[in-house]
N, C-alpha and C positions, 0 to 999 in steps of 0.2 A: 702799555706801552705807551700808546697815541696820547693818551689822557696827559700822562708823563710829557713828554714834548710840546702837548700845547702850554701846559704851565709853567714851561721854560721861556715859553714865546711869550709870556704873559709877565715877564720880570727883567728890571732895567738891568743888563750884562755890569753895570759899574757900580751905582751903586746898592742894589741886591734888592730894591723894593717889589713887592707884587703889585698888579692892579687887574682888573676885574676883564679888561677887554686889551686886545694888542696895541691900538692908536695909541693910549694912554703912556704903555710901558715903552712906546717907539719914543713919543714926546720926551717922558722922562731922559730917554737914552741921551737924546740928540743934547737937551739940557746940561746935561751931566758932563758929554765930550765936551760941548763946545764952552763951557763956563766954570769946569772943575770944583760944582758944588750942584746940592740941591736948589730946585724952586720949588720955594712953600707952598703957591697954588698948584703947582701939579703933586708933589707930596702927599700933601691933606686928603687926596682921592685916594691914595696909597689902600689898600687890605689893611694894613699894619697900622696907619692911623684912623681906618676907620672901626677895626677891633678895637682901640684903646678909647676911642669914643665910648663904645658898647660897653666896654668893660670896665667905664670910669677911671679909665688910669690914667 
């Protein structure tokens, strides 16, 4: 149960992107809530973006 809760803490609750650390997720959340958009510099650090680069898609 604790691992699931830790994982949720690393997800932006607005756009849903996941991050390796909580600080990036909080930075993403702050940007999304202020600007109603995603910041490319932050989003490229998401686990989803890293997976796409790794998979080549």
